[in-house]
VMD Tcl script that draws the C-alpha trace (Angstrom):
set ca {
  {13.11 34.78 129.56}
  {16.68 35.60 128.52}
  {19.12 37.17 130.95}
  {19.64 40.89 130.19}
  {23.01 42.16 129.01}
  {24.80 43.73 131.96}
  {26.42 47.08 131.09}
  {28.89 49.26 133.00}
  {29.08 52.93 131.93}
  {32.38 54.84 132.33}
  {32.32 58.54 131.42}
  {33.63 61.58 133.26}
  {30.58 63.70 132.38}
  {27.75 63.04 134.83}
  {25.10 64.20 132.38}
  {26.37 61.82 129.70}
  {26.48 58.94 132.18}
  {22.93 59.62 133.30}
  {21.72 59.69 129.71}
  {23.47 56.45 128.81}
  {22.20 54.66 131.92}
  {18.65 55.86 131.27}
  {18.72 54.64 127.67}
  {20.20 51.28 128.64}
  {17.81 50.65 131.54}
  {14.84 51.39 129.28}
  {15.65 48.29 127.21}
  {14.06 44.97 128.15}
  {17.24 43.08 127.22}
  {19.74 45.35 129.02}
  {20.63 46.43 132.52}
  {23.00 49.18 133.67}
  {24.80 47.56 136.60}
  {27.05 50.49 137.44}
  {28.55 53.81 136.43}
  {31.69 55.79 137.17}
  {33.67 58.84 136.09}
  {37.25 57.60 135.78}
  {39.13 54.62 134.40}
  {40.54 53.33 137.68}
  {37.10 53.11 139.25}
  {35.89 51.51 136.02}
  {38.43 48.70 136.41}
  {37.48 48.16 140.05}
  {33.76 48.04 139.22}
  {34.32 45.73 136.26}
  {36.30 43.32 138.44}
  {33.54 43.32 141.07}
  {30.41 43.46 138.90}
  {31.62 41.41 135.88}
  {29.50 43.25 133.29}
  {28.98 41.80 129.82}
  {29.94 45.11 128.19}
  {31.76 48.22 129.40}
  {30.84 51.46 127.62}
  {34.09 53.40 127.90}
  {34.90 57.05 127.32}
  {38.45 57.87 126.15}
  {39.35 61.05 127.99}
  {38.85 60.56 131.73}
  {40.73 61.61 134.88}
  {42.88 59.38 137.12}
  {43.18 56.73 134.39}
  {42.13 57.31 130.78}
  {39.88 55.01 128.81}
  {42.69 53.58 126.69}
  {44.70 52.37 129.67}
  {41.55 51.13 131.37}
  {40.58 49.22 128.23}
  {43.99 47.55 128.04}
  {43.73 46.43 131.66}
  {40.22 45.06 131.10}
  {40.52 43.56 127.62}
  {44.15 43.62 126.54}
  {46.47 40.77 125.70}
  {47.18 38.52 128.64}
  {44.12 39.50 130.67}
  {42.81 36.36 132.38}
  {39.12 37.32 132.30}
  {38.75 39.93 129.56}
  {35.69 42.16 129.45}
  {34.14 43.36 126.19}
  {34.68 47.11 125.80}
  {32.76 49.50 123.57}
  {34.56 52.84 123.28}
  {32.34 55.92 122.97}
  {34.27 59.00 121.91}
  {33.88 62.49 120.49}
  {36.72 61.79 118.06}
  {36.22 60.00 114.74}
  {38.97 57.81 113.29}
  {41.72 59.43 115.28}
  {44.70 58.17 117.22}
  {42.71 57.79 120.42}
  {40.29 55.39 118.77}
  {43.07 53.38 117.15}
  {44.95 53.07 120.43}
  {41.76 51.91 122.17}
  {41.21 49.20 119.56}
  {44.81 48.08 119.84}
  {44.31 47.96 123.61}
  {41.55 45.40 123.14}
  {38.30 47.29 122.56}
  {35.72 45.47 120.44}
  {34.56 48.62 118.65}
  {33.74 52.28 118.95}
  {30.90 54.76 118.53}
  {30.75 58.52 118.41}
  {29.05 60.30 121.30}
  {26.68 62.07 118.93}
  {25.41 58.76 117.54}
  {21.66 58.25 118.01}
  {20.52 55.99 120.87}
  {19.57 53.25 118.41}
  {23.22 53.00 117.30}
  {24.44 52.85 120.88}
  {22.04 50.03 121.69}
  {22.96 48.19 118.50}
  {26.61 48.59 119.42}
  {26.15 47.16 122.90}
  {24.17 44.21 121.54}
  {26.76 43.56 118.82}
  {29.74 43.67 121.17}
  {27.92 41.53 123.74}
  {27.65 38.70 121.21}
  {31.43 38.72 120.75}
  {31.33 40.41 117.35}
  {33.25 43.53 116.34}
  {31.25 46.72 115.87}
  {33.40 48.32 113.18}
  {32.62 47.76 109.54}
  {35.63 46.10 107.86}
  {36.28 49.07 105.57}
  {36.28 51.45 108.54}
  {38.68 49.17 110.38}
  {41.05 49.14 107.43}
  {40.92 52.94 107.14}
  {41.57 53.34 110.85}
  {44.39 50.82 111.18}
  {45.90 51.75 107.84}
  {46.20 55.34 108.97}
  {48.50 54.29 111.81}
  {49.98 51.15 110.27}
  {53.46 52.64 109.99}
  {53.64 52.82 113.78}
  {53.02 49.11 114.26}
  {54.30 47.50 111.06}
  {57.34 45.49 112.17}
  {60.78 45.41 110.65}
  {61.60 42.38 108.55}
  {63.57 40.93 111.43}
  {60.55 41.24 113.73}
  {58.22 39.33 111.45}
  {57.37 35.90 112.77}
  {56.12 32.63 111.39}
  {52.34 32.41 111.22}
  {50.42 29.29 112.23}
  {47.92 29.94 109.45}
  {47.65 27.81 106.35}
  {48.12 29.57 102.99}
  {44.32 29.64 102.50}
  {43.72 31.05 105.98}
  {46.39 33.66 105.38}
  {44.67 34.60 102.13}
  {41.36 35.04 103.99}
  {43.06 37.14 106.68}
  {44.51 39.45 104.04}
  {41.08 39.86 102.46}
  {39.62 40.72 105.88}
  {42.36 43.34 106.28}
  {41.47 44.66 102.83}
  {37.98 45.43 104.13}
  {36.03 42.63 102.45}
  {32.91 41.21 104.08}
  {32.30 37.47 104.34}
  {30.12 37.62 101.25}
  {32.76 39.47 99.25}
  {35.46 37.04 100.38}
  {33.24 34.12 99.33}
  {32.73 35.63 95.87}
  {36.44 36.44 95.52}
  {37.56 32.92 96.43}
  {34.61 31.09 94.80}
  {33.61 29.42 98.06}
  {30.47 29.55 100.21}
  {29.91 32.07 102.99}
  {29.69 29.20 105.47}
  {33.18 28.13 104.41}
  {34.40 31.69 104.89}
  {32.90 31.74 108.40}
  {34.77 28.52 109.14}
  {38.05 30.06 107.94}
  {37.45 33.21 110.01}
  {36.72 31.12 113.10}
  {39.93 29.11 112.59}
  {41.97 32.27 112.10}
  {40.67 33.83 115.32}
  {41.24 30.60 117.25}
  {44.78 30.00 115.95}
  {45.85 33.58 116.58}
  {43.99 33.81 119.90}
  {42.00 36.83 118.74}
  {38.53 37.91 119.76}
  {37.13 39.45 116.58}
  {37.80 40.84 113.10}
  {39.06 44.15 114.46}
  {41.86 42.40 116.31}
  {42.53 40.27 113.22}
  {43.17 43.38 111.12}
  {45.46 44.88 113.76}
  {47.32 41.54 114.00}
  {47.75 41.41 110.22}
  {49.36 44.86 110.14}
  {51.41 44.35 113.30}
  {52.97 41.14 112.02}
  {53.63 42.34 108.50}
  {51.07 40.01 106.91}
  {49.59 42.80 104.78}
  {51.20 45.64 102.91}
}
mol new
graphics top color blue
foreach p $ca { graphics top sphere $p radius 0.5 }
foreach p [lrange $ca 0 end-1] q [lrange $ca 1 end] { graphics top cylinder $p $q radius 0.2 }
display resetview
């Protein structure tokens, strides 16, 4: 029997926390290992319990979900934890900042339980939850804030073909669409995506899109 996915729930509303924990614990492949109402406690519990996924609210007291996400999953964290942001805001600055901080995806609080469970399972596998086109819309909306000056642009370790694939990812294309565009197989695309993530030390496609904008690799 497979080991259940261990989930930590961080939300400042007790009723929301109880609902999330109940839904998670009802699944045979999941286990709610803890809950809390602020970001600082979330970090402490994550360090102690080592959950597979943290379900993180954005607006919380003591320490908000964005700062907590950065401390759990941001660049330079020795043992990053996968974070799924659950928010009442759709495609807004809070969500973008959470993704930039290292979150693997986001859901709206009014999403049905089936979407929440799908999101936890997706993030737990190491994949990004956001559809590529949603990622592009989200990052593109705030790209001007992170697009570097010409002087700040750096050399990329990617080959020309890998760079081409990265730009297509940032344009919102799926693996199948990239394969059709470049006249290569989907397996080859998966290989390119894997190389890109490895070379750039990124966790998923969401971070790849943010990286592409941040380093001036896409217009």
